[in-house]
N, C-alpha and C positions, 0 to 999 in steps of 0.2 A: 180183168186182170186183179190179180190180188193187192191189197195195199201193202203189204211189206215190200213187193216188189219193184210196186211204184215209187217207194221211197230209196231202196235202193238203186235204181235210176237215177233221182235228183240228188240224191247224194253228193256224186262226185261234181258236177256244177255247182254247188253249193259249197262244196272245199274250194274249187277252182275261181269260185266269184271275184273274192278282192284280188286277187292277179290278174285276174281279167280285167277289172275297174281297172288296175293302174297300169295295164299296158294301151286300154281304151284312150285312157283320159293323157296319160304321156309320150304313147308314141302316135296311133292312131288319128286323134284329133289334131296335134300338132301337124303330122304328116298331110292330112286333108285340107287344112287352114294353109299350108305351105304350098300345095298344088293350083288351089285357089287364087291364093296371091300373085302367085307367079303369072297368072295374065292380068294383071292389074297394073296401072302405074300410080304412086300413091304420090303426094307431097311430105316434106321434109319431116311434118310434125304430125303425119296421120288423120289430117284431118277431110281429108278429101282423096277420093279415086277414082280412076276413069279405066273402063274395059279398053285394053290395048291388044289383045289376041294374043301372039307370037313374037309381039314387039321384045318384051326382054330376053327371050331365047335368043335371036338372033343379035341382041345385042353382045348376050355373053358370048357365043360361039364366034364372034367377031372382033373380040378383045384376045391381042397377043398375049396378056399378062394370064388370060384363064389356061391358055395351054401351058404357059409356062408352070404354072401351079400344079397341071395336071402332069407335066413331065416332071416335076419336083415329088410329087405324092408318087408317080410308081418309083422312082428310085427309092425313094424315103420308106415306103411302105416295103417292096422289097427286101431292103435291106436288115428292117426291123423284125419283119417276121421268119428269114432266113437266120438273121443273128442270133435272137431270143431263142428261138427251136434249137439250133445247133449246139449254144452253149449252155443250156438246161440238156440238154441229151448228155451232153460230155462230162456238167456235173452229178446229173443223175447214175450215170455210169461208176463215176468215182464214188460217189456217197453209197451205192448199193454194194460197194467191195470195201466199205470201213468197216472195222469192228470194234474196235476201242473206240469210243466216244461219237460212236455214229449218230446219238439222236442230238448230240452237239450242233454236229456240222449240218443235220439237216435242218434243224431250229432255225441257224443262222443264216443258212441259203433261203430260208423261206420267208423271212422278213422284210425284205424290201417290196412283196409283195403289199404288205399292210402300207405303205406308203404313198401318198398322193400323188397323180402325175405333177402336179405344180409345186408340192417339196421337193420331189426328185428332180426337176429342173432345177430348184435353187441349190442343191446340194453340188449338183454337178456343175452348175453356174460360178459357185464360190471355188470349186477345184480348178479351173481353168480360167479365172479370172485373169486379163490381160498384165495386172499391175500384182495384187495380193492373193493368186490361185499357186499352191502345192503344185499342182500337174505342171500348169503352164512355166512356173519356174523351172523346173525339172528340165523342161522340153527348151527354154531358156539357155540353159545350162551345158544342153548337148549340141546346140546350134541351131534349133528349131525357133523361129520364130512364131507367137501364135496371138493372134488376136481376131476371134471368132466375131468382132465388132465389126471389123472391116475387111475379113476376109470370109465371101459366101460359103466356100468348101470347107474351110473352118466350121462356120457355123453351123452347118447340116449334118457332118461327121460329129459336133456337139449334142446336138437335138436326137440323133441314133442313136450314140453311145448311152444317153438320158434314156430313152425309149427302151432300150433293151436291158439294161439293168432293171427297169420297175418290172417288167414284164417279163423276164427269165423266171421268176421266183413263181409263178403260177404255171409256167411249162414244167419246171420241174418238179414242181408236187405230183403232177398227171405223170409224168416219164418216171418217178422214181415206182408208183404205185403200179404201173405197168409192168416196168421191169421183175419186181418183186412178184408178181403173176406170172412170170416166166416159168415154168416146171425144169426142175433141176435135174431131172432122169436125162430130159432131150438133151441138153449142154453135157451131161457125165456120158451119154451114150456119145455125142459125136466127138467127144476129148477120151474113149476109147480108140476111137478112130481116128485118133492121130489129128485131127482137125485143132490148127491153133487156135488163141483167142479171138483174135482178128477174122478168122472165116467162121468162126462160130457166133461170133455177133453179128454178120452181116447174110449168114447163109439161116440162122434158127432164130435169135433175138431180135433182129431189126423186123422181120417179116412179120413176127408178133406183133410188135408192137406199129403196125400200120396203121391201125385202128384211132390209135392214141394220138400218132402222127398228123393223121387227116383231121380229127376234131379239132386238134392244137391249128392246123393250119388254117380254118376256116375260123376260128376263135381270133388267133394273131393276123389275121387280114382285116377284121373288122375292128381290130383294137388299133393296128395302124390309120386306119383312116378316120376314127372318131375319136378315139378316146386319149389322143395324143396332144389333143389342141392344149388343154394346160400347160404342158412340157415348154410344146413351142413358145405360148404365151408368156411364159414367167423367163424363157431363156433368151428369144431374140424377138422375138413380137415379129416373126416374119421377117425378117430382115438378116442380112441388109441386103439391101438392092432387091427385095423379096425372093432371095435366094433359099429361104423357109421357108416361105410361103405355100401350104399346102389348099387341096380345094376344100376342106372344111373350113382351115384361117381365113382362106378369102371370104368364104361365106360371113363369117362374121365384122371382117373389114368393110366389104361392100355394104353390108346392111346394118351394122351398128355403129360403126366408125362412119364410115361414107354416107350412111342414112340413104341408101338406095335399095329400098325395100323389095322392089320389083324384081328387080336384077339377082339379090341374093336369095329371094325363094326359089326365082328360075335355076340357080347354081344347084341349090338344097334339090329340088326334081332330079335334076341331071345327074347329082352324086347319089341319091335314093336310087335309079335306076343303072348306075354304073356297080356300085357293089351289089346288087340283086343281080345284074347279068353277071359279074365275077363268082356271087354265089353257087348262083346257077350252073356255070362253069365247071368248079371246083366239084359237085355234086353229081356231074352228067359226065365227065371225064374224069377227073382225078379218081374220084372212088372206084373207078374200075380198077386201078392197081392196089388197091386195099384188099387184105387176106384175113377173112374173118373166119 
């Protein structure tokens, strides 16, 4: 084998080495540590531990609050993923048709993605503050009493809205790029055949957007499960009464607040398995509907 050929085979690995190192250090290593820790019981100070087998998993699966958090996570994730994608698609369709000032509109719609989840939570917290919030004041004038600190349904709705607002800009960028790649000749041919705008969108445009929509479905599912922690922590801290405690936030509460590291690690393993299974289901069954 010639030396130049060997260099070409090694070059990709050299270029990927920094990223692979980051993934190993910040993902695989903590994941392996969590799997190991799930089988041990530690004291609150982490000075000693004892092998406990499946005791932590049994304790987690017998805890009613864990199933409450799982139900909240299901509702929250579904609402965030569907809401963020639907609103982003609507905005992308509208922005794609704007002629005058198009760049300004697109830039303004992309800006929220640059905001950190915790900052997004604080912004929405001020808007819906029961005493000082602008939107809560308007709702009060309409006869709607808003207090997310006491009403669990309102608290969940608030973190859903904040998470959707944060994520829809990410979806908007991809949907807009996909819309601009749709051939105009297909739309013009359908218009000649007297197909209306609504029919043209659902029979031509939307099927061509399906690869992008599937990619965003996977990414939004991961976002809703993991990346909304900062929003929930800043807005409600999992309350009131656990109404906004998702699975990832319960891992934090039990591990870092309650100092039950074994149960927290077991929940992390179960959450990794759940997200992995959901991703497998999406690629195994949902991808069949995608038209490449």
